[in-house]
ROSEKOL-965616 format. One record per residue: residue in three letters; x negated, y negated, z of N, C-alpha, C in turn. Coordinates in pm, 1 decimal, padded with zeros to 6 digits, always signed. Atoms other than C-alpha are relative to their C-alpha. Example, Ala and Ser with C-alpha at 12.3 -4.5 7.8 and 13.67 -1.06 7.14 Angstrom:
<bases>
 semar   n.east  n.north     n.up  ca.east ca.north    ca.up   c.east  c.north     c.up
   Ala -00089.0 +00119.0 +00000.0 -01230.0 +00450.0 +00780.0 -00090.0 -00120.0 +00000.0
   Ser +00082.0 +00119.0 -00006.0 -01367.0 +00106.0 +00714.0 +00077.0 -00109.0 +00073.0
</bases>
This chain:
<bases>
 semar   n.east  n.north     n.up  ca.east ca.north    ca.up   c.east  c.north     c.up
   Unk +00031.2 -00040.3 +00128.3 +01172.1 +01712.7 -06427.9 -00126.5 -00052.4 -00053.8
   Unk +00123.2 +00036.8 +00050.3 +00833.0 +01711.0 -06583.8 +00013.5 -00081.5 -00125.7
   Unk -00006.4 +00075.1 +00114.4 +00782.6 +01437.3 -06840.0 -00078.5 +00063.4 -00118.4
   Unk +00072.7 -00044.6 +00118.2 +00675.9 +01530.2 -07199.3 -00125.6 -00086.5 -00014.3
   Unk +00121.4 +00073.8 +00030.5 +00322.9 +01426.4 -07287.0 +00026.0 -00089.7 -00121.9
   Unk -00017.1 +00091.0 +00115.1 +00328.1 +01120.2 -07508.4 -00124.4 -00006.2 -00087.4
   Unk +00120.8 -00003.0 +00097.5 +00100.9 +01135.4 -07813.6 -00091.2 -00132.9 +00009.9
   Unk +00090.8 +00112.7 -00003.4 -00203.5 +00904.4 -07822.5 +00051.2 -00116.9 -00087.9
   Unk -00044.1 +00099.9 +00090.6 -00108.8 +00570.4 -07950.9 +00142.0 -00028.0 +00002.8
   Unk -00146.9 +00024.3 -00006.5 +00263.7 +00609.8 -07886.4 +00028.6 -00021.4 +00148.4
   Unk -00028.8 +00032.4 -00132.3 +00354.9 +00427.5 -07576.2 +00148.9 +00036.3 +00038.7
   Unk -00143.3 -00020.8 -00043.0 +00661.3 +00520.5 -07371.9 +00077.3 -00133.6 +00002.8
   Unk -00083.2 +00110.7 -00007.1 +00947.0 +00272.9 -07400.5 +00039.1 -00017.0 +00151.0
   Unk -00019.7 +00016.7 -00136.5 +00941.2 +00133.2 -07049.5 +00140.7 -00024.6 +00048.7
   Unk -00138.7 +00031.1 -00036.0 +01302.3 +00002.8 -07040.1 +00086.2 +00133.8 -00003.3
   Unk -00068.8 -00116.5 +00003.2 +01435.2 +00345.3 -07141.0 -00042.2 +00093.1 +00112.3
   Unk +00057.0 -00083.9 -00104.2 +01202.8 +00516.0 -06894.8 +00055.9 -00032.9 +00133.8
   Unk -00053.3 +00039.4 -00135.9 +01313.5 +00305.3 -06591.5 +00146.4 +00027.1 +00012.0
   Unk -00140.8 -00023.7 +00008.9 +01672.7 +00335.7 -06696.7 +00032.5 +00145.4 +00039.8
   Unk -00015.1 -00144.6 -00026.6 +01647.2 +00714.1 -06691.6 -00028.7 +00039.8 +00143.7
   Unk +00044.1 -00028.7 -00130.5 +01467.7 +00719.4 -06364.0 +00095.3 -00060.9 +00109.3
   Unk -00105.6 +00060.0 -00094.6 +01724.5 +00494.0 -06198.8 +00119.3 +00086.1 +00003.4
   Unk -00110.5 -00087.8 +00012.5 +01996.4 +00725.0 -06327.2 -00033.8 +00123.5 +00075.9
   Unk +00042.6 -00121.4 -00074.3 +01805.1 +01021.3 -06184.4 +00005.1 -00018.7 +00146.5
   Unk +00010.4 +00024.8 -00136.3 +01782.6 +00851.8 -05851.6 +00146.5 -00004.3 +00074.8
   Unk -00140.5 -00009.9 -00051.0 +02169.6 +00858.6 -05814.7 +00037.2 -00138.0 +00068.0
   Unk -00036.2 +00133.2 -00056.5 +02168.4 +00482.0 -05714.8 +00067.0 -00076.8 -00112.7
   Unk -00061.8 +00088.8 +00103.2 +02384.8 +00231.3 -05894.8 -00103.7 -00107.9 -00030.5
   Unk +00079.4 +00115.7 +00047.2 +02218.6 -00046.1 -06095.1 +00007.8 -00115.4 +00098.5
   Unk -00022.2 +00106.8 -00085.3 +02373.0 -00290.2 -05861.8 -00079.8 +00018.3 +00135.3
   Unk +00078.2 -00015.3 -00116.9 +02207.2 -00127.2 -05558.6 -00144.3 -00017.4 -00018.1
   Unk +00144.4 +00030.1 +00039.2 +01869.0 -00123.0 -05725.2 -00024.8 -00143.7 -00013.8
   Unk +00015.5 +00145.8 +00013.8 +01916.4 -00488.5 -05811.9 -00009.0 -00071.5 +00133.1
   Unk -00002.5 +00046.6 -00128.2 +02001.4 -00566.6 -05450.7 -00132.9 +00024.5 +00069.9
   Unk +00128.1 -00042.3 -00064.7 +01690.2 -00379.8 -05328.8 -00118.8 -00083.2 -00048.3
   Unk +00119.2 +00075.7 +00049.0 +01457.0 -00573.1 -05554.0 +00031.2 -00150.7 -00020.1
   Unk -00041.0 +00138.8 +00002.5 +01649.6 -00902.9 -05530.6 -00000.8 -00062.5 -00142.4
   Unk -00021.8 +00058.9 +00140.1 +01740.9 -00959.7 -05898.8 +00149.5 +00015.6 -00030.0
   Unk -00137.3 -00005.7 +00046.1 +02067.2 -01009.7 -06080.2 +00008.1 +00108.9 -00106.3
   Unk -00020.9 -00120.7 +00084.4 +02216.8 -00719.4 -06279.0 -00037.2 -00038.9 -00151.0
   Unk +00038.4 +00034.2 +00140.9 +02170.1 -00907.3 -06623.7 -00155.1 +00013.3 -00015.3
   Unk +00135.5 -00018.8 +00003.8 +01797.7 -00906.2 -06543.9 -00038.2 +00142.0 -00017.3
   Unk +00020.6 -00145.5 +00011.5 +01799.6 -00531.0 -06486.6 +00031.5 +00045.5 -00136.0
   Unk -00035.6 -00052.5 +00135.0 +01983.6 -00475.0 -06807.6 -00094.5 -00047.3 -00107.1
   Unk +00097.4 +00046.1 +00087.7 +01727.9 -00692.5 -06986.2 -00125.9 +00092.7 -00003.0
   Unk +00106.0 -00096.9 -00017.7 +01455.4 -00455.4 -06858.1 +00016.7 +00115.4 -00090.4
   Unk -00022.7 -00122.3 +00078.1 +01618.8 -00163.6 -07035.1 -00033.8 -00019.2 -00149.1
   Unk +00027.4 +00023.3 +00142.4 +01555.3 -00329.7 -07369.6 -00147.6 -00029.4 -00031.4
   Unk +00141.9 +00033.0 +00002.8 +01188.0 -00406.9 -07306.8 -00089.7 +00117.7 -00023.7
   Unk +00097.6 -00103.7 +00027.7 +00916.5 -00199.0 -07454.3 -00105.8 +00016.7 +00113.2
   Unk +00093.0 -00001.0 -00105.5 +00679.9 -00295.9 -07177.0 +00054.0 -00078.7 +00117.8
   Unk -00037.1 +00067.6 -00123.0 +00719.1 -00411.4 -06815.5 -00128.5 -00032.3 +00079.5
   Unk +00111.7 +00032.8 -00082.1 +00489.1 -00580.8 -06571.4 -00016.2 +00106.4 +00108.3
   Unk +00034.6 -00099.6 -00104.0 +00323.2 -00351.0 -06314.6 +00083.5 -00039.9 +00124.6
   Unk -00064.5 +00052.8 -00110.8 +00490.2 -00566.8 -06043.6 +00143.8 +00056.4 -00006.1
   Unk -00139.4 -00049.9 +00016.2 +00839.7 -00472.9 -06181.0 +00009.6 +00145.4 +00021.7
   Unk +00004.5 -00141.7 -00018.7 +00756.7 -00102.0 -06200.1 -00023.9 +00032.7 +00145.8
   Unk +00024.5 -00021.2 -00144.6 +00617.5 -00124.6 -05848.1 +00127.0 -00018.3 +00087.4
   Unk -00130.1 +00031.8 -00079.3 +00934.4 -00285.1 -05709.1 +00107.1 +00098.1 -00029.8
   Unk -00102.8 -00106.3 +00025.4 +01162.6 -00036.8 -05891.3 -00038.8 +00129.5 +00071.0
   Unk +00039.4 -00121.7 -00068.3 +00955.5 +00256.7 -05756.3 +00036.0 -00009.0 +00146.1
   Unk -00031.5 +00014.1 -00137.8 +01006.2 +00126.9 -05407.5 +00157.1 +00012.2 +00017.5
   Unk -00151.2 -00000.7 -00002.7 +01382.4 +00062.8 -05470.6 +00060.1 +00132.1 -00013.0
   Unk -00056.6 -00133.2 +00021.7 +01451.7 +00409.7 -05596.6 -00071.6 +00115.6 +00078.8
   Unk +00070.0 -00096.1 -00080.2 +01203.0 +00573.6 -05362.3 -00065.6 +00111.9 -00084.2
   Unk +00058.6 -00090.3 +00089.6 +01020.9 +00736.8 -05656.9 -00123.2 -00057.3 -00063.2
   Unk +00113.3 +00052.0 +00055.6 +00665.1 +00696.2 -05776.3 +00003.3 +00008.7 -00150.4
   Unk -00005.5 -00002.7 +00147.4 +00712.9 +00591.1 -06144.3 -00139.3 +00005.2 -00059.0
   Unk +00138.1 -00005.1 +00049.5 +00335.5 +00559.6 -06188.9 -00041.3 +00142.5 -00012.2
   Unk +00030.9 -00132.5 +00012.5 +00295.8 +00923.9 -06127.4 +00065.9 +00061.5 -00127.7
   Unk -00062.3 -00042.1 +00119.7 +00545.0 +00996.5 -06392.0 -00063.9 -00035.4 -00126.3
   Unk +00063.6 +00048.9 +00115.9 +00372.2 +00778.7 -06631.5 -00138.2 +00071.2 -00029.5
   Unk +00127.0 -00074.2 +00013.9 +00038.3 +00954.4 -06563.6 +00033.9 +00137.7 -00059.7
   Unk -00021.4 -00127.7 +00049.1 +00203.7 +01281.3 -06636.8 +00033.6 -00000.5 -00155.4
   Unk -00024.5 +00008.9 +00148.0 +00299.2 +01154.2 -06984.9 -00126.7 -00015.0 -00078.0
   Unk +00123.6 +00023.8 +00070.2 -00062.8 +01085.9 -07062.2 -00059.3 +00139.1 -00041.2
   Unk +00062.7 -00128.8 +00031.9 -00270.5 +01348.6 -07240.1 -00076.6 +00058.0 +00112.6
   Unk +00047.8 -00080.2 -00113.2 -00398.0 +01618.8 -07006.0 -00143.5 -00048.6 +00039.9
   Unk +00138.7 +00038.9 -00028.0 -00765.6 +01507.8 -07038.6 -00015.1 -00132.9 +00072.7
   Unk +00001.8 +00135.9 -00058.1 -00676.1 +01158.8 -06921.6 +00062.7 +00009.3 +00146.0
   Unk -00071.7 -00011.5 -00132.2 -00453.8 +01276.9 -06626.5 -00109.1 +00041.4 +00105.4
   Unk +00089.0 -00052.1 -00104.0 -00751.4 +01433.9 -06454.8 -00128.3 -00076.8 +00008.4
   Unk +00117.2 +00072.7 +00001.1 -01014.6 +01168.3 -06502.8 -00063.5 -00033.8 +00151.4
   Unk +00040.9 +00026.1 -00137.9 -01020.1 +01095.5 -06120.2 -00002.5 +00123.4 +00078.8
   Unk -00010.2 -00125.9 -00068.2 -00990.3 +01456.8 -06028.9 -00128.3 +00033.8 +00078.9
   Unk +00130.6 -00033.9 -00051.1 -01362.2 +01494.8 -05963.5 -00013.3 -00053.5 +00144.3
   Unk +00018.7 +00065.1 -00132.7 -01370.8 +01247.0 -05673.4 +00098.7 +00057.5 +00100.6
   Unk -00087.8 -00058.1 -00090.7 -01057.8 +01385.2 -05524.7 -00029.1 +00137.7 +00034.0
   Unk +00040.2 -00143.7 -00027.3 -01176.7 +01744.2 -05556.6 -00115.2 +00001.0 +00088.5
   Unk +00118.3 +00016.4 -00086.9 -01502.7 +01645.1 -05399.2 +00040.4 -00028.1 +00146.7
   Unk -00045.1 +00046.3 -00126.2 -01325.7 +01482.9 -05111.6 +00075.8 +00126.0 +00065.3
   Unk -00066.8 -00118.3 -00054.9 -01095.7 +01789.7 -05066.1 -00090.1 +00104.1 +00047.5
   Unk +00098.3 -00109.5 -00030.7 -01389.1 +02030.8 -05072.2 -00075.1 -00036.4 +00131.6
   Unk +00072.6 +00041.1 -00120.7 -01582.0 +01826.3 -04814.5 +00087.5 +00006.8 +00123.4
   Unk -00098.3 -00004.0 -00109.4 -01277.4 +01801.9 -04591.2 +00025.0 +00151.2 +00034.9
   Unk -00017.1 -00139.5 -00041.9 -01223.6 +02178.4 -04615.2 -00116.3 +00064.8 +00075.0
   Unk +00117.1 -00043.7 -00071.8 -01584.7 +02242.3 -04515.2 -00002.9 -00051.7 +00141.0
   Unk -00007.3 +00063.4 -00135.4 -01545.7 +01998.1 -04220.3 +00101.4 +00073.7 +00088.3
   Unk -00106.7 -00076.3 -00078.2 -01226.2 +02183.9 -04110.7 -00049.9 +00136.9 +00047.4
   Unk +00055.6 -00128.5 -00037.7 -01403.9 +02512.6 -04114.8 -00100.5 -00012.3 +00105.2
   Unk +00106.9 +00023.1 -00096.6 -01694.9 +02375.0 -03912.4 +00071.9 -00031.3 +00131.3
   Unk -00075.2 +00030.9 -00119.7 -01443.7 +02228.3 -03661.3 +00069.4 +00126.0 +00062.7
   Unk -00053.6 -00116.3 -00046.6 -01272.1 +02555.8 -03637.3 -00092.4 +00087.4 +00073.2
   Unk +00102.8 -00080.3 -00063.7 -01594.3 +02730.6 -03546.8 -00036.9 -00059.5 +00124.9
   Unk +00029.4 +00066.0 -00126.7 -01668.7 +02467.4 -03285.2 +00109.3 +00028.8 +00103.4
   Unk -00117.3 -00030.7 -00096.0 -01321.6 +02515.5 -03129.3 -00011.7 +00146.7 +00052.1
   Unk +00017.8 -00140.9 -00040.2 -01382.9 +02895.3 -03123.2 -00106.0 +00015.5 +00103.2
   Unk +00118.6 -00006.1 -00096.5 -01714.8 +02839.8 -02950.6 +00042.7 -00054.6 +00137.7
   Unk -00046.3 +00065.5 -00119.9 -01557.5 +02601.5 -02691.1 +00097.8 +00097.0 +00074.5
   Unk -00096.2 -00095.1 -00059.4 -01269.3 +02856.8 -02624.9 -00076.9 +00110.0 +00062.1
   Unk +00073.2 -00114.1 -00053.2 -01523.0 +03133.6 -02574.5 -00065.0 -00043.8 +00129.3
   Unk +00067.0 +00050.3 -00118.1 -01717.1 +02918.6 -02329.7 +00096.1 -00017.1 +00116.0
   Unk -00104.4 +00025.1 -00107.0 -01400.9 +02821.0 -02139.4 +00049.1 +00136.7 +00055.4
   Unk -00055.0 -00126.4 -00052.3 -01282.7 +03177.1 -02122.2 -00101.5 +00076.3 +00091.7
   Unk +00104.4 -00062.2 -00083.1 -01615.7 +03294.7 -01962.5 -00004.5 -00076.0 +00128.1
   Unk +00006.6 +00066.4 -00127.6 -01591.4 +03019.9 -01695.6 +00108.7 +00034.2 +00089.8
   Unk -00116.8 -00024.1 -00089.6 -01254.6 +03128.2 -01566.0 -00013.4 +00128.0 +00065.9
</bases>
């Protein structure tokens, strides 16, 4: 499910956010607690917190096998979601050109090999 964009200045409530994501994962709170080596009251306390440390979000992401950071980025305004897109797009474009060049080289080698036989 795609997250709704959060208005500028309005931060998502991290406790509610992770609680929802854990529920979506179909894992029990106890299982998530075991995976990140905390006691259940600690997990419950997270649900009440407006903010959480990056380390906690990181651990929970691993525990539920879901990238919570991607979900948070999708909650940002669209113009902020794509700030790194240029470098990614440039890399993808360069790799696509390289793939095309390599395909041409392979075709040439195949042609040479077929003439040798």
